[in-house]
C-alpha positions in Angstrom: 98.7 16.7 35.5 101.4 14.4 34.2 102.5 10.9 34.7 105.1 8.4 33.7 105.5 4.6 34.0 108.3 3.1 35.9 109.4 -0.2 37.3 109.6 -1.2 41.0 113.0 -1.1 42.5 114.6 1.2 39.9 115.8 4.7 40.6 114.6 7.6 38.5 115.8 11.2 38.2 113.3 14.0 37.9 114.5 17.3 36.4 112.5 20.3 37.3 113.1 23.5 35.4 112.0 26.6 37.2 111.4 29.9 35.4 113.5 32.8 36.5 110.4 34.9 37.0 107.6 32.5 38.2 105.5 35.2 39.8 102.7 34.6 37.3 102.4 31.1 38.7 102.2 32.1 42.3 98.5 32.8 42.0 97.8 29.1 41.5 100.1 28.0 44.4 101.7 25.1 42.4 102.9 22.0 44.1 104.7 18.9 43.0 103.4 15.5 44.2 105.0 12.2 43.5 102.9 9.1 44.2 102.9 5.4 43.6 99.8 4.0 42.1 98.7 0.6 43.5 97.2 -2.3 41.7 93.6 -1.4 42.9 93.9 2.0 41.1 95.2 0.3 37.9 92.3 -2.2 38.0 89.8 0.7 38.4 91.4 2.4 35.3 91.1 -0.8 33.3 87.5 -1.3 34.3 86.7 2.3 33.4 88.3 1.8 29.9 86.4 -1.4 29.3 83.1 0.1 30.4 83.7 3.0 28.0 84.4 0.6 25.1 81.2 -1.4 25.9 79.2 1.8 26.1 80.6 3.0 22.8 79.8 -0.3 21.1 76.2 -0.2 22.4 75.8 3.4 21.2 77.2 2.5 17.7 74.9 -0.5 17.4 71.9 1.7 18.5 72.9 4.3 15.9 73.1 1.7 13.1 69.7 0.3 14.1 68.2 3.8 14.2 69.5 4.7 10.7 68.4 1.3 9.5 64.9 1.9 10.7 64.7 5.3 9.0 66.0 3.7 5.7 63.5 0.9 6.0 60.6 3.3 6.6 61.7 5.4 3.7 61.9 2.3 1.5 58.4 1.2 2.4 56.9 4.5 1.2 58.9 4.4 -1.9 59.4 8.1 -1.8 56.1 8.6 -3.7 53.0 9.9 -2.1 49.8 7.9 -2.8 46.8 9.7 -4.1 43.3 8.9 -2.8 
């Protein structure tokens, strides 16, 4: 998969280089599709990226809290075992 950004109303030239012996690719039955992505698709991509960032931040905060609780637990015991 590949993509490129372009502007509405402009003309673009797509150069396709075909191998002289492309018989090894015939198993996959390759096709070339050219499509225009609409604003709804772009909004979905933006929302997905924002959601990924929020999830990453929540995971990072949770990791810091987990490590902090381990360090606090270790600090309370002082690293020395009490004898009865």
